[in-house]
LUMMARPA-548036 format. One record per residue (C-alpha): residue number from 1; residue in three letters; x, y, z. Coordinates in nm, 3 decimals. Layout:
SITE pos code      px      py      pz
SITE NUM  ala       X       Y       Z
...
end
This chain:
SITE pos code      px      py      pz
SITE   1  met   2.153   0.956  -0.440
SITE   2  ser   2.250   1.106  -0.109
SITE   3  phe   2.359   0.908   0.192
SITE   4  met   2.038   1.003   0.378
SITE   5  ser   1.820   0.894   0.084
SITE   6  phe   1.999   0.560   0.083
SITE   7  met   1.949   0.521   0.459
SITE   8  asn   1.579   0.611   0.435
SITE   9  ile   1.527   0.353   0.161
SITE  10  thr   1.710   0.078   0.350
SITE  11  lys   1.507   0.162   0.662
SITE  12  ala   1.187   0.144   0.458
SITE  13  leu   1.281  -0.199   0.325
SITE  14  ser   1.380  -0.337   0.665
SITE  15  asp   1.024  -0.421   0.767
SITE  16  glu   0.812  -0.696   0.612
SITE  17  asn   0.490  -0.491   0.628
SITE  18  arg   0.648  -0.202   0.437
SITE  19  val   0.770  -0.441   0.168
SITE  20  arg   0.420  -0.588   0.150
SITE  21  ile   0.275  -0.239   0.107
SITE  22  leu   0.518  -0.163  -0.176
SITE  23  met   0.430  -0.487  -0.350
SITE  24  ala   0.058  -0.412  -0.318
SITE  25  leu   0.104  -0.064  -0.464
SITE  26  arg   0.271  -0.200  -0.779
SITE  27  thr  -0.058  -0.220  -0.962
SITE  28  his  -0.317  -0.025  -0.766
SITE  29  ser  -0.352   0.274  -0.537
SITE  30  phe  -0.518   0.212  -0.202
SITE  31  cys  -0.676   0.415   0.075
SITE  32  val  -0.530   0.374   0.422
SITE  33  cys  -0.825   0.162   0.538
SITE  34  glu  -0.769  -0.087   0.253
SITE  35  ile  -0.399  -0.115   0.339
SITE  36  thr  -0.485  -0.156   0.706
SITE  37  ala  -0.731  -0.434   0.621
SITE  38  phe  -0.502  -0.636   0.399
SITE  39  leu  -0.213  -0.608   0.647
SITE  40  asp  -0.447  -0.680   0.940
SITE  41  leu  -0.279  -0.411   1.150
SITE  42  ser  -0.408  -0.123   1.357
SITE  43  pro  -0.461   0.206   1.172
SITE  44  ser  -0.187   0.378   1.371
SITE  45  thr   0.067   0.106   1.289
SITE  46  thr  -0.027   0.122   0.921
SITE  47  ser   0.010   0.500   0.924
SITE  48  lys   0.358   0.470   1.073
SITE  49  his   0.463   0.227   0.799
SITE  50  leu   0.322   0.460   0.533
SITE  51  ser   0.509   0.751   0.686
SITE  52  val   0.842   0.565   0.665
SITE  53  leu   0.778   0.474   0.301
SITE  54  lys   0.678   0.832   0.221
SITE  55  gln   0.991   0.968   0.392
SITE  56  ala   1.196   0.736   0.172
SITE  57  arg   1.011   0.885  -0.128
SITE  58  leu   0.897   0.543  -0.242
SITE  59  ile   0.526   0.627  -0.217
SITE  60  glu   0.312   0.936  -0.231
SITE  61  gly  -0.032   1.017  -0.100
SITE  62  arg  -0.324   1.205  -0.248
SITE  63  lys  -0.595   1.344  -0.027
SITE  64  asp  -0.957   1.312  -0.139
SITE  65  gly  -1.182   1.472   0.121
SITE  66  lys  -1.078   1.320   0.450
SITE  67  trp  -0.932   1.009   0.287
SITE  68  val  -0.575   0.955   0.172
SITE  69  tyr  -0.486   0.726  -0.116
SITE  70  tyr  -0.133   0.596  -0.162
SITE  71  lys   0.051   0.487  -0.473
SITE  72  leu   0.410   0.432  -0.578
SITE  73  ala   0.604   0.754  -0.614
SITE  74  ala   0.549   0.914  -0.953
SITE  75  ser   0.728   1.246  -0.916
SITE  76  pro   1.025   1.283  -1.153
SITE  77  gln   1.282   1.284  -0.872
SITE  78  ser   1.137   0.972  -0.704
SITE  79  tyr   0.988   0.760  -0.981
SITE  80  gly   1.311   0.597  -1.101
SITE  81  met   1.422   0.499  -0.752
SITE  82  ala   1.079   0.360  -0.661
SITE  83  arg   1.075   0.152  -0.982
SITE  84  glu   1.426   0.019  -0.917
SITE  85  val   1.332  -0.082  -0.563
SITE  86  ile   1.015  -0.256  -0.682
SITE  87  gln   1.204  -0.442  -0.955
SITE  88  trp   1.463  -0.559  -0.705
SITE  89  ile   1.191  -0.680  -0.463
SITE  90  glu   1.007  -0.856  -0.746
SITE  91  arg   1.325  -1.035  -0.858
SITE  92  ser   1.407  -1.131  -0.500
SITE  93  ile   1.072  -1.234  -0.350
SITE  94  gly   0.801  -1.157  -0.606
SITE  95  asp   0.689  -1.517  -0.625
SITE  96  cys   0.708  -1.605  -0.257
SITE  97  his   0.411  -1.749  -0.070
SITE  98  glu   0.348  -1.437   0.144
SITE  99  ile   0.329  -1.205  -0.157
SITE 100  arg   0.092  -1.442  -0.340
SITE 101  glu  -0.128  -1.457  -0.027
SITE 102  asp  -0.135  -1.076  -0.012
SITE 103  glu  -0.232  -1.057  -0.379
SITE 104  thr  -0.520  -1.298  -0.315
SITE 105  arg  -0.636  -1.105  -0.008
SITE 106  ile  -0.619  -0.773  -0.194
SITE 107  gln  -0.821  -0.919  -0.481
SITE 108  glu  -1.083  -1.039  -0.231
SITE 109  ile  -1.102  -0.692  -0.074
SITE 110  leu  -1.142  -0.527  -0.416
SITE 111  glu  -1.411  -0.778  -0.520
SITE 112  asn  -1.590  -0.722  -0.188
SITE 113  glu  -1.588  -0.345  -0.250
SITE 114  lys  -1.718  -0.387  -0.602
SITE 115  ala  -1.996  -0.621  -0.487
SITE 116  lys  -2.109  -0.388  -0.207
SITE 117  phe  -2.060  -0.052  -0.377
SITE 118  gly  -1.998  -0.117  -0.745
SITE 119  val  -1.673   0.076  -0.712
SITE 120  asp  -1.302   0.010  -0.736
SITE 121  gly  -1.175   0.190  -0.428
SITE 122  ser  -1.220   0.544  -0.551
SITE 123  ala  -1.535   0.623  -0.355
SITE 124  ser  -1.499   0.895  -0.099
SITE 125  asn  -1.793   0.841   0.133
SITE 126  asp  -1.775   0.743   0.497
SITE 127  glu  -1.961   0.416   0.453
SITE 128  phe  -1.712   0.297   0.193
SITE 129  his  -1.413   0.391   0.406
SITE 130  ser  -1.448   0.166   0.703
SITE 131  leu  -1.240  -0.118   0.830
SITE 132  ala  -1.562  -0.316   0.872
SITE 133  leu  -1.618  -0.305   0.497
SITE 134  his  -1.263  -0.398   0.407
SITE 135  ser  -1.230  -0.672   0.665
SITE 136  leu  -1.295  -1.012   0.513
SITE 137  glu  -1.368  -1.155   0.858
SITE 138  asn  -1.733  -1.043   0.839
SITE 139  asp  -1.820  -1.224   0.517
end
């Protein structure tokens, strides 16, 4: 690993929201609006966090129409490092209260999507991709 790669990874892990994003992406890919909803941040702030994680090569995005879905890095040069980082985070804080709360909130968002659209987050229509849908405040 190069010095710059190391620095990018440590920068990525220096913010609680970026760690929360990584933990969420362990088991599921999410569109930006879903990540924004579970973090309860503005879209621009969420995008900045995703950019830092992408620069560190811990996550990767896939564009579907005008929507971008993120998942843990899977490319051969990044997969091992992303897995090591996730394992370290899981060992360190995987059972903490905040992570368990995020897991519950994510599950509620996914159940809400399924109830309204019968989908699991892979729909690519404008109605599905709205913060109003993903926000649990309106239920």
